[in-house]
VOZABA-817098 format. One record per atom (N, C-alpha, C): residue number from 1; residue in three letters; chain; atom name; x, y, z. Coordinates in steps of 0.1 Angstrom, whole numbers, plus 2048, in hexadecimal, padded with zeros to 3 digits. Example, Ala and Ser with C-alpha at 12.3 -4.5 7.8 and 13.67 -1.06 7.14 Angstrom:
PT seq type mol atom  xx  yy  zz
PT   1  ALA   A    N 884 7C7 84E
PT   1  ALA   A   CA 87B 7D3 84E
PT   1  ALA   A    C 884 7DF 84E
PT   2  SER   A    N 880 7EA 847
PT   2  SER   A   CA 889 7F5 847
PT   2  SER   A    C 881 800 84F
This chain:
PT seq type mol atom  xx  yy  zz
PT   1  MET   A    N 808 7F4 800
PT   1  MET   A   CA 800 800 800
PT   1  MET   A    C 809 80C 800
PT   2  ALA   A    N 806 816 7F7
PT   2  ALA   A   CA 80E 822 7F6
PT   2  ALA   A    C 80C 82B 802
PT   3  THR   A    N 816 833 805
PT   3  THR   A   CA 815 83C 810
PT   3  THR   A    C 80B 847 80D
PT   4  VAL   A    N 802 849 817
PT   4  VAL   A   CA 7F7 853 815
PT   4  VAL   A    C 7FB 85F 81D
PT   5  SER   A    N 7FB 86B 817
PT   5  SER   A   CA 7FF 877 81F
PT   5  SER   A    C 7F2 880 820
PT   6  PRO   A    N 7F3 889 829
PT   6  PRO   A   CA 7E8 893 82A
PT   6  PRO   A    C 7E5 89A 81D
PT   7  GLU   A    N 7F0 89E 817
PT   7  GLU   A   CA 7EF 8A5 80A
PT   7  GLU   A    C 7E7 89D 7FF
PT   8  MET   A    N 7EA 890 7FF
PT   8  MET   A   CA 7E3 887 7F6
PT   8  MET   A    C 7D4 886 7F9
PT   9  VAL   A    N 7D1 885 806
PT   9  VAL   A   CA 7C3 884 80A
PT   9  VAL   A    C 7BB 891 807
PT  10  LEU   A    N 7C2 89C 809
PT  10  LEU   A   CA 7BB 8A9 806
PT  10  LEU   A    C 7B9 8AB 7F7
PT  11  LYS   A    N 7BF 8A3 7EE
PT  11  LYS   A   CA 7BC 8A4 7E0
PT  11  LYS   A    C 7B1 89B 7DB
PT  12  LEU   A    N 7AC 892 7E4
PT  12  LEU   A   CA 7A1 889 7E0
PT  12  LEU   A    C 794 891 7DE
PT  13  ASP   A    N 78D 88D 7D3
PT  13  ASP   A   CA 781 894 7D0
PT  13  ASP   A    C 775 88A 7D0
PT  14  LYS   A    N 777 87E 7D3
PT  14  LYS   A   CA 76C 874 7D5
PT  14  LYS   A    C 770 86A 7DF
PT  15  PRO   A    N 766 862 7E4
PT  15  PRO   A   CA 76A 858 7EE
PT  15  PRO   A    C 773 84D 7E8
PT  16  VAL   A    N 77B 848 7F1
PT  16  VAL   A   CA 784 83D 7EC
PT  16  VAL   A    C 77D 82F 7EF
PT  17  ASP   A    N 780 825 7E7
PT  17  ASP   A   CA 77C 818 7EA
PT  17  ASP   A    C 784 812 7F5
PT  18  GLY   A    N 77E 80C 7FE
PT  18  GLY   A   CA 786 805 809
PT  18  GLY   A    C 78C 80F 812
PT  19  PHE   A    N 797 80B 818
PT  19  PHE   A   CA 79E 813 822
PT  19  PHE   A    C 7AD 815 81D
PT  20  LEU   A    N 7B2 821 820
PT  20  LEU   A   CA 7C0 824 81B
PT  20  LEU   A    C 7CB 81F 825
PT  21  CYS   A    N 7C7 819 830
PT  21  CYS   A   CA 7D1 813 839
PT  21  CYS   A    C 7CB 807 840
PT  22  PRO   A    N 7D2 7FE 844
PT  22  PRO   A   CA 7CD 7F3 84C
PT  22  PRO   A    C 7CB 7F7 85B
PT  23  LEU   A    N 7C3 7EF 862
PT  23  LEU   A   CA 7C1 7F2 870
PT  23  LEU   A    C 7CE 7F2 878
PT  24  GLU   A    N 7D7 7EA 874
PT  24  GLU   A   CA 7E4 7E9 87A
PT  24  GLU   A    C 7ED 7F5 879
PT  25  ALA   A    N 7E9 7FF 870
PT  25  ALA   A   CA 7F1 80B 86F
PT  25  ALA   A    C 7F0 814 87B
PT  26  ASN   A    N 7E6 812 884
PT  26  ASN   A   CA 7E5 819 890
PT  26  ASN   A    C 7EE 814 89B
PT  27  THR   A    N 7FB 817 898
PT  27  THR   A   CA 806 812 8A2
PT  27  THR   A    C 807 81B 8AE
PT  28  PHE   A    N 7FF 826 8AE
PT  28  PHE   A   CA 7FF 82F 8BA
PT  28  PHE   A    C 7F5 82B 8C4
PT  29  GLY   A    N 7ED 821 8C1
PT  29  GLY   A   CA 7E3 81C 8CB
PT  29  GLY   A    C 7D8 827 8CD
PT  30  ILE   A    N 7D5 82F 8C4
PT  30  ILE   A   CA 7CB 839 8C5
PT  30  ILE   A    C 7BD 832 8C5
PT  31  GLU   A    N 7B5 835 8CF
PT  31  GLU   A   CA 7A8 82F 8D0
PT  31  GLU   A    C 79E 83A 8D4
PT  32  PHE   A    N 793 83A 8CC
PT  32  PHE   A   CA 788 844 8CF
PT  32  PHE   A    C 77F 83E 8D9
PT  33  LEU   A    N 77D 846 8E4
PT  33  LEU   A   CA 775 842 8EF
PT  33  LEU   A    C 767 847 8EF
PT  34  GLU   A    N 765 854 8EC
PT  34  GLU   A   CA 758 85B 8EB
PT  34  GLU   A    C 758 865 8E0
PT  35  PHE   A    N 74C 867 8DA
PT  35  PHE   A   CA 74B 871 8D0
PT  35  PHE   A    C 73D 877 8D1
PT  36  GLN   A    N 73C 884 8D0
PT  36  GLN   A   CA 72F 88B 8D1
PT  36  GLN   A    C 72E 896 8C7
PT  37  ILE   A    N 722 898 8C1
PT  37  ILE   A   CA 71F 8A3 8B8
PT  37  ILE   A    C 713 8AB 8BE
PT  38  LYS   A    N 715 8B8 8BE
PT  38  LYS   A   CA 70A 8C0 8C3
PT  38  LYS   A    C 708 8CC 8BA
PT  39  ASP   A    N 6FB 8D1 8BA
PT  39  ASP   A   CA 6F8 8DE 8B4
PT  39  ASP   A    C 6FE 8E8 8BD
PT  40  TYR   A    N 707 8F0 8B9
PT  40  TYR   A   CA 70E 8FA 8C2
PT  40  TYR   A    C 705 904 8C8
PT  41  THR   A    N 6FB 908 8C0
PT  41  THR   A   CA 6F2 913 8C4
PT  41  THR   A    C 6E9 90E 8CF
PT  42  THR   A    N 6E2 903 8CD
PT  42  THR   A   CA 6D8 8FE 8D6
PT  42  THR   A    C 6DD 8F4 8E1
PT  43  LYS   A    N 6E9 8EF 8DE
PT  43  LYS   A   CA 6F0 8E5 8E7
PT  43  LYS   A    C 6E9 8D8 8E6
PT  44  LYS   A    N 6E0 8D6 8DC
PT  44  LYS   A   CA 6D9 8C9 8DA
PT  44  LYS   A    C 6E3 8BF 8D5
PT  45  THR   A    N 6E3 8B3 8DC
PT  45  THR   A   CA 6EC 8A8 8D8
PT  45  THR   A    C 6E6 8A1 8CC
PT  46  VAL   A    N 6EE 8A0 8C1
PT  46  VAL   A   CA 6E9 899 8B5
PT  46  VAL   A    C 6EE 88B 8B5
PT  47  TYR   A    N 6FA 889 8BA
PT  47  TYR   A   CA 700 87B 8BB
PT  47  TYR   A    C 709 87A 8C7
PT  48  ALA   A    N 708 86F 8CE
PT  48  ALA   A   CA 712 86C 8D9
PT  48  ALA   A    C 715 85E 8D9
PT  49  SER   A    N 721 85A 8D8
PT  49  SER   A   CA 725 84C 8D9
PT  49  SER   A    C 723 846 8E6
PT  50  PRO   A    N 722 839 8E8
PT  50  PRO   A   CA 720 833 8F5
PT  50  PRO   A    C 72A 839 8FF
PT  51  GLY   A    N 726 83C 90A
PT  51  GLY   A   CA 72F 841 915
PT  51  GLY   A    C 730 851 915
PT  52  SER   A    N 72B 857 90A
PT  52  SER   A   CA 72B 866 90A
PT  52  SER   A    C 71E 86B 911
PT  53  ALA   A    N 71F 877 917
PT  53  ALA   A   CA 713 87D 91D
PT  53  ALA   A    C 709 87F 911
PT  54  GLY   A    N 6FD 87B 914
PT  54  GLY   A   CA 6F3 87D 909
PT  54  GLY   A    C 6F2 871 900
PT  55  SER   A    N 6F8 866 903
PT  55  SER   A   CA 6F9 85A 8FA
PT  55  SER   A    C 6EC 854 8F7
PT  56  GLU   A    N 6E2 857 8FE
PT  56  GLU   A   CA 6D5 851 8FB
PT  56  GLU   A    C 6D0 856 8ED
PT  57  SER   A    N 6D5 861 8E8
PT  57  SER   A   CA 6D1 865 8DB
PT  57  SER   A    C 6D9 85F 8CF
PT  58  MET   A    N 6E1 856 8D2
PT  58  MET   A   CA 6EA 850 8C8
PT  58  MET   A    C 6E2 849 8BE
PT  59  LEU   A    N 6E5 84C 8B1
PT  59  LEU   A   CA 6DF 845 8A6
PT  59  LEU   A    C 6E9 842 89C
PT  60  ALA   A    N 6F2 839 89F
PT  60  ALA   A   CA 6FD 835 896
PT  60  ALA   A    C 6FE 826 897
PT  61  THR   A    N 701 820 88C
PT  61  THR   A   CA 703 812 88C
PT  61  THR   A    C 70F 80E 884
PT  62  ALA   A    N 717 805 889
PT  62  ALA   A   CA 723 800 882
PT  62  ALA   A    C 71E 7F8 875
PT  63  VAL   A    N 726 7F9 86B
PT  63  VAL   A   CA 723 7F2 85E
PT  63  VAL   A    C 728 7E4 860
PT  64  ALA   A    N 721 7DA 85C
PT  64  ALA   A   CA 725 7CC 85E
PT  64  ALA   A    C 732 7C9 856
PT  65  GLY   A    N 739 7BF 85B
PT  65  GLY   A   CA 745 7BA 854
PT  65  GLY   A    C 752 7BE 85A
PT  66  ASP   A    N 75D 7BB 853
PT  66  ASP   A   CA 76A 7BF 858
PT  66  ASP   A    C 76C 7CE 85A
PT  67  GLU   A    N 764 7D6 853
PT  67  GLU   A   CA 765 7E4 854
PT  67  GLU   A    C 75E 7EA 860
PT  68  ALA   A    N 757 7E2 868
PT  68  ALA   A   CA 74F 7E6 873
PT  68  ALA   A    C 757 7EF 87D
PT  69  MET   A    N 763 7ED 87F
PT  69  MET   A   CA 76B 7F5 888
PT  69  MET   A    C 76D 803 883
PT  70  ARG   A    N 76C 805 876
PT  70  ARG   A   CA 76F 813 871
PT  70  ARG   A    C 765 818 867
PT  71  SER   A    N 759 812 868
PT  71  SER   A   CA 74E 817 85F
PT  71  SER   A    C 742 819 868
PT  72  VAL   A    N 73A 824 866
PT  72  VAL   A   CA 72F 827 86E
PT  72  VAL   A    C 724 82D 865
PT  73  LYS   A    N 717 82B 868
PT  73  LYS   A   CA 70C 831 862
PT  73  LYS   A    C 705 83A 86D
PT  74  TYR   A    N 704 847 86A
PT  74  TYR   A   CA 6FD 850 873
PT  74  TYR   A    C 6EF 853 86E
PT  75  THR   A    N 6E6 855 877
PT  75  THR   A   CA 6D9 85B 874
PT  75  THR   A    C 6D8 868 87C
PT  76  PHE   A    N 6D6 873 875
PT  76  PHE   A   CA 6D5 880 87B
PT  76  PHE   A    C 6C7 886 878
PT  77  PRO   A    N 6C2 88E 881
PT  77  PRO   A   CA 6B5 895 87D
PT  77  PRO   A    C 6B8 89E 871
PT  78  ALA   A    N 6AD 89F 869
PT  78  ALA   A   CA 6AE 8A8 85D
PT  78  ALA   A    C 6B2 8B6 860
PT  79  ASP   A    N 6AE 8BB 86C
PT  79  ASP   A   CA 6B1 8C9 86F
PT  79  ASP   A    C 6C0 8CB 872
PT  80  PHE   A    N 6C8 8C0 873
PT  80  PHE   A   CA 6D6 8C1 874
PT  80  PHE   A    C 6DC 8C9 868
PT  81  LEU   A    N 6D6 8C8 85D
PT  81  LEU   A   CA 6DB 8CF 851
PT  81  LEU   A    C 6D8 8DE 851
PT  82  THR   A    N 6D1 8E2 85B
PT  82  THR   A   CA 6CE 8F1 85D
PT  82  THR   A    C 6D7 8F7 868
PT  83  TYR   A    N 6DE 8EF 86F
PT  83  TYR   A   CA 6E7 8F5 87A
PT  83  TYR   A    C 6F1 8FE 874
PT  84  GLN   A    N 6F4 908 87B
PT  84  GLN   A   CA 6FE 912 876
PT  84  GLN   A    C 70C 90D 87B
PT  85  THR   A    N 70D 908 887
PT  85  THR   A   CA 71A 905 88D
PT  85  THR   A    C 718 8F8 895
PT  86  ILE   A    N 722 8EF 894
PT  86  ILE   A   CA 721 8E3 89D
PT  86  ILE   A    C 72E 8E2 8A5
PT  87  ARG   A    N 72C 8DA 8B0
PT  87  ARG   A   CA 737 8D7 8B9
PT  87  ARG   A    C 739 8C8 8B9
PT  88  THR   A    N 745 8C4 8B7
PT  88  THR   A   CA 749 8B6 8B9
PT  88  THR   A    C 753 8B5 8C4
PT  89  ALA   A    N 751 8AA 8CC
PT  89  ALA   A   CA 75A 8A7 8D7
PT  89  ALA   A    C 75F 899 8D6
PT  90  LEU   A    N 76B 896 8D6
PT  90  LEU   A   CA 771 889 8D5
PT  90  LEU   A    C 77A 887 8E1
PT  91  ARG   A    N 779 87B 8E8
PT  91  ARG   A   CA 782 877 8F2
PT  91  ARG   A    C 789 86A 8ED
PT  92  PHE   A    N 796 86A 8EE
PT  92  PHE   A   CA 79E 85F 8E9
PT  92  PHE   A    C 7AA 85D 8F1
PT  93  LYS   A    N 7AF 851 8F0
PT  93  LYS   A   CA 7BB 84E 8F7
PT  93  LYS   A    C 7C6 84A 8EE
PT  94  VAL   A    N 7D3 84B 8F3
PT  94  VAL   A   CA 7DF 849 8EB
PT  94  VAL   A    C 7E7 83E 8F2
PT  95  GLY   A    N 7ED 835 8EA
PT  95  GLY   A   CA 7F5 82A 8EF
PT  95  GLY   A    C 802 82E 8F5
PT  96  ASP   A    N 80C 825 8F3
PT  96  ASP   A   CA 819 827 8FA
PT  96  ASP   A    C 822 831 8F3
PT  97  GLN   A    N 81F 835 8E7
PT  97  GLN   A   CA 828 83E 8DF
PT  97  GLN   A    C 822 84C 8DF
PT  98  PRO   A    N 82B 856 8DF
PT  98  PRO   A   CA 825 864 8DD
PT  98  PRO   A    C 820 865 8CF
PT  99  ALA   A    N 815 86D 8CD
PT  99  ALA   A   CA 80F 86F 8C0
PT  99  ALA   A    C 812 87E 8BC
PT 100  ASN   A    N 81B 880 8B4
PT 100  ASN   A   CA 81E 88E 8B0
PT 100  ASN   A    C 816 892 8A4
PT 101  ASN   A    N 811 89F 8A4
PT 101  ASN   A   CA 80A 8A4 899
PT 101  ASN   A    C 7FE 89B 895
PT 102  PHE   A    N 7F6 898 89F
PT 102  PHE   A   CA 7EA 890 89C
PT 102  PHE   A    C 7E0 899 895
PT 103  ARG   A    N 7DB 894 889
PT 103  ARG   A   CA 7D3 89C 880
PT 103  ARG   A    C 7C8 893 87A
PT 104  MET   A    N 7BC 899 879
PT 104  MET   A   CA 7B1 893 872
PT 104  MET   A    C 7AD 89B 866
PT 105  ILE   A    N 7AB 894 85B
PT 105  ILE   A   CA 7A5 89B 84F
PT 105  ILE   A    C 799 893 84C
PT 106  GLU   A    N 78E 89A 84B
PT 106  GLU   A   CA 781 893 848
PT 106  GLU   A    C 77B 899 83B
PT 107  LEU   A    N 779 891 832
PT 107  LEU   A   CA 773 895 825
PT 107  LEU   A    C 765 890 824
PT 108  HIS   A    N 75C 899 821
PT 108  HIS   A   CA 74E 896 820
PT 108  HIS   A    C 749 897 811
PT 109  TYR   A    N 741 88D 80E
PT 109  TYR   A   CA 73C 88C 800
PT 109  TYR   A    C 72D 88B 800
PT 110  PHE   A    N 727 890 7F5
PT 110  PHE   A   CA 719 88E 7F3
PT 110  PHE   A    C 718 889 7E5
PT 111  LYS   A    N 712 87D 7E3
PT 111  LYS   A   CA 711 876 7D6
PT 111  LYS   A    C 71F 875 7D0
PT 112  ASN   A    N 729 871 7D8
PT 112  ASN   A   CA 736 86F 7D3
PT 112  ASN   A    C 73E 87C 7CF
PT 113  LYS   A    N 739 887 7D2
PT 113  LYS   A   CA 73F 894 7CE
PT 113  LYS   A    C 744 89B 7DB
PT 114  LEU   A    N 750 89F 7DC
PT 114  LEU   A   CA 756 8A6 7E8
PT 114  LEU   A    C 74E 8B3 7EA
PT 115  VAL   A    N 748 8B4 7F7
PT 115  VAL   A   CA 741 8C0 7FA
PT 115  VAL   A    C 747 8C8 805
PT 116  ARG   A    N 74F 8C2 80E
PT 116  ARG   A   CA 756 8CA 818
PT 116  ARG   A    C 762 8C2 81E
PT 117  VAL   A    N 76B 8C9 824
PT 117  VAL   A   CA 777 8C4 829
PT 117  VAL   A    C 779 8CA 837
PT 118  TYR   A    N 77C 8C1 841
PT 118  TYR   A   CA 780 8C6 84E
PT 118  TYR   A    C 78E 8C1 851
PT 119  ASP   A    N 796 8C9 856
PT 119  ASP   A   CA 7A5 8C6 859
PT 119  ASP   A    C 7A8 8CB 867
PT 120  PHE   A    N 7AA 8C2 870
PT 120  PHE   A   CA 7AD 8C6 87E
PT 120  PHE   A    C 7BA 8C0 882
PT 121  THR   A    N 7C2 8C8 88A
PT 121  THR   A   CA 7CE 8C3 88F
PT 121  THR   A    C 7CD 8C4 89E
PT 122  PHE   A    N 7D0 8B8 8A5
PT 122  PHE   A   CA 7D0 8B8 8B3
PT 122  PHE   A    C 7DD 8BB 8B9
PT 123  GLY   A    N 7E8 8B7 8B2
PT 123  GLY   A   CA 7F5 8BA 8B6
PT 123  GLY   A    C 7FB 8AE 8BD
PT 124  PHE   A    N 802 8B1 8C9
PT 124  PHE   A   CA 809 8A6 8D0
PT 124  PHE   A    C 800 89F 8DA
PT 125  CYS   A    N 801 892 8DA
PT 125  CYS   A   CA 7FA 889 8E4
PT 125  CYS   A    C 804 882 8EC
PT 126  ILE   A    N 803 883 8F9
PT 126  ILE   A   CA 80C 87C 902
PT 126  ILE   A    C 809 86D 902
PT 127  PRO   A    N 813 865 903
PT 127  PRO   A   CA 811 856 904
PT 127  PRO   A    C 808 853 910
PT 128  ASN   A    N 800 849 90E
PT 128  ASN   A   CA 7F7 844 919
PT 128  ASN   A    C 7EE 84E 91F
PT 129  SER   A    N 7EA 857 916
PT 129  SER   A   CA 7E1 862 91B
PT 129  SER   A    C 7D3 861 915
PT 130  THR   A    N 7C9 867 91C
PT 130  THR   A   CA 7BC 868 917
PT 130  THR   A    C 7BA 877 914
PT 131  ASN   A    N 7B5 87A 908
PT 131  ASN   A   CA 7B4 888 903
PT 131  ASN   A    C 7A6 88C 8FF
PT 132  SER   A    N 7A3 898 8FF
PT 132  SER   A   CA 796 89E 8FA
PT 132  SER   A    C 799 8A7 8EF
PT 133  TRP   A    N 791 8A7 8E5
PT 133  TRP   A   CA 793 8AF 8D9
PT 133  TRP   A    C 785 8B5 8D6
PT 134  GLU   A    N 784 8C2 8D6
PT 134  GLU   A   CA 777 8C8 8D3
PT 134  GLU   A    C 779 8D1 8C7
PT 135  ALA   A    N 76F 8D1 8BE
PT 135  ALA   A   CA 770 8D9 8B2
PT 135  ALA   A    C 762 8E0 8B1
PT 136  ILE   A    N 762 8ED 8AE
PT 136  ILE   A   CA 756 8F4 8AB
PT 136  ILE   A    C 758 8FB 89E
PT 137  TYR   A    N 74E 8F7 895
PT 137  TYR   A   CA 750 8FD 887
PT 137  TYR   A    C 742 8FF 880
PT 138  ASP   A    N 743 908 877
PT 138  ASP   A   CA 737 90B 86F
PT 138  ASP   A    C 734 900 865
PT 139  VAL   A    N 727 8FF 863
PT 139  VAL   A   CA 722 8F5 85A
PT 139  VAL   A    C 71E 8FC 84D
PT 140  PRO   A    N 720 8F7 841
PT 140  PRO   A   CA 71B 8FE 835
PT 140  PRO   A    C 70C 901 835
PT 141  LYS   A    N 709 90C 82F
PT 141  LYS   A   CA 6FA 90F 82E
PT 141  LYS   A    C 6F5 908 822
PT 142  TYR   A    N 6EA 901 824
PT 142  TYR   A   CA 6E4 8F9 81A
PT 142  TYR   A    C 6D7 900 815
PT 143  THR   A    N 6D4 8FF 808
PT 143  THR   A   CA 6C7 903 803
PT 143  THR   A    C 6BC 8F9 807
PT 144  LYS   A    N 6B0 8FD 806
PT 144  LYS   A   CA 6A5 8F4 809
PT 144  LYS   A    C 6A6 8E7 800
PT 145  GLN   A    N 6A9 8EA 7F3
PT 145  GLN   A   CA 6AA 8DF 7E9
PT 145  GLN   A    C 6B6 8D5 7ED
PT 146  GLN   A    N 6C1 8DB 7F2
PT 146  GLN   A   CA 6CC 8D2 7F6
PT 146  GLN   A    C 6C8 8CA 802
PT 147  ILE   A    N 6C1 8D0 80C
PT 147  ILE   A   CA 6BD 8C9 818
PT 147  ILE   A    C 6B3 8BD 813
PT 148  ALA   A    N 6AA 8C0 80B
PT 148  ALA   A   CA 6A1 8B6 806
PT 148  ALA   A    C 6A9 8AB 7FF
PT 149  ASP   A    N 6B3 8AE 7F7
PT 149  ASP   A   CA 6BB 8A4 7F1
PT 149  ASP   A    C 6C2 89B 7FB
PT 150  TYR   A    N 6C8 8A1 805
PT 150  TYR   A   CA 6CF 899 80F
PT 150  TYR   A    C 6C5 88F 816
PT 151  VAL   A    N 6B9 895 819
PT 151  VAL   A   CA 6AF 88D 820
PT 151  VAL   A    C 6A9 882 818
PT 152  GLU   A    N 6A7 885 80B
PT 152  GLU   A   CA 6A1 87B 802
PT 152  GLU   A    C 6AB 870 7FD
PT 153  THR   A    N 6B7 872 7FF
PT 153  THR   A   CA 6C1 868 7FA
PT 153  THR   A    C 6CA 864 806
PT 154  PRO   A    N 6C4 85C 80F
PT 154  PRO   A   CA 6CC 857 81B
PT 154  PRO   A    C 6D9 850 817
PT 155  TYR   A    N 6E3 853 81F
PT 155  TYR   A   CA 6F0 84D 81E
PT 155  TYR   A    C 6F8 851 811
PT 156  SER   A    N 6F3 85C 80A
PT 156  SER   A   CA 6FA 861 7FF
PT 156  SER   A    C 705 86B 804
PT 157  HIS   A    N 704 86F 810
PT 157  HIS   A   CA 70E 877 817
PT 157  HIS   A    C 717 86E 81E
PT 158  THR   A    N 724 86E 81A
PT 158  THR   A   CA 72E 865 820
PT 158  THR   A    C 73A 86D 824
PT 159  SER   A    N 743 867 82C
PT 159  SER   A   CA 74F 86E 830
PT 159  SER   A    C 75A 864 832
PT 160  ASP   A    N 766 868 82F
PT 160  ASP   A   CA 773 861 832
PT 160  ASP   A    C 77A 869 83C
PT 161  SER   A    N 77E 863 847
PT 161  SER   A   CA 786 86A 852
PT 161  SER   A    C 794 864 852
PT 162  TYR   A    N 79E 86C 850
PT 162  TYR   A   CA 7AC 867 850
PT 162  TYR   A    C 7B3 86D 85C
PT 163  TYR   A    N 7BB 865 863
PT 163  TYR   A   CA 7C2 869 86F
PT 163  TYR   A    C 7D1 866 86D
PT 164  PHE   A    N 7D9 871 86F
PT 164  PHE   A   CA 7E7 871 86D
PT 164  PHE   A    C 7EF 874 87A
PT 165  VAL   A    N 7FA 86E 87B
PT 165  VAL   A   CA 804 871 885
PT 165  VAL   A    C 811 874 87E
PT 166  ASP   A    N 816 880 880
PT 166  ASP   A   CA 823 884 878
PT 166  ASP   A    C 821 882 869
PT 167  GLY   A    N 816 884 864
PT 167  GLY   A   CA 814 883 855
PT 167  GLY   A    C 812 875 850
PT 168  LYS   A    N 811 86B 85A
PT 168  LYS   A   CA 810 85D 856
PT 168  LYS   A    C 801 859 859
PT 169  LEU   A    N 7FA 853 84F
PT 169  LEU   A   CA 7ED 84F 851
PT 169  LEU   A    C 7EC 843 85A
PT 170  ILE   A    N 7E5 844 865
PT 170  ILE   A   CA 7E4 839 86F
PT 170  ILE   A    C 7D6 834 870
PT 171  MET   A    N 7CC 83B 86C
PT 171  MET   A   CA 7BE 837 86C
PT 171  MET   A    C 7B6 83D 861
PT 172  HIS   A    N 7AC 835 85C
PT 172  HIS   A   CA 7A3 83A 852
PT 172  HIS   A    C 795 834 855
PT 173  ASN   A    N 78C 83D 858
PT 173  ASN   A   CA 77E 839 85B
PT 173  ASN   A    C 774 83E 851
PT 174  LYS   A    N 769 838 850
PT 174  LYS   A   CA 75E 83C 846
PT 174  LYS   A    C 751 83E 84E
PT 175  ALA   A    N 749 847 848
PT 175  ALA   A   CA 73B 849 84E
PT 175  ALA   A    C 731 84B 843
PT 176  GLU   A    N 725 848 845
PT 176  GLU   A   CA 71A 84B 83D
PT 176  GLU   A    C 70F 852 845
PT 177  TYR   A    N 708 85B 83F
PT 177  TYR   A   CA 6FE 863 846
PT 177  TYR   A    C 6F0 863 840
PT 178  LYS   A    N 6E7 862 849
PT 178  LYS   A   CA 6D9 863 845
PT 178  LYS   A    C 6D2 86E 84D
PT 179  TYR   A    N 6CA 876 847
PT 179  TYR   A   CA 6C3 881 84E
PT 179  TYR   A    C 6B4 87E 84D
PT 180  ALA   A    N 6AE 87D 859
PT 180  ALA   A   CA 69F 879 85A
PT 180  ALA   A    C 698 882 863
């Protein structure tokens, strides 16, 4: 498998087939413990992984098969597409090695066309630590027709999330989204 860099990922304009790294690439022992998504304005929890505050609203299911550990299907309320700003909070732990320049690049697609890119850098992670990562960011403004299109074509919105340490790809996850 060829080396995948952040620069290569940022040039992608459609989802990739499969995964660009094996599960074993995560030699830093990074493990996601909790994840939460909220409407920043109202503080309404839209998604909370098991163990997160507000997890009773969780509507995500793992995709069956070998990809289950890194593929998920989300169901969000249709009004999610009208939010102006969202807050995401992630709690994760790191294994025995320091993780320098920990970075996540998330590419979102609709009907296999790139519609937005998120690029976050956490920085340095101490070995054997548990860390929190919060991001607050604006959501694109959608027209009524675009919202209807997202709602009427469930799982046509997909994303690929790429995680790097010192520019080396260590994890690649996928998600599909439904708005109801």
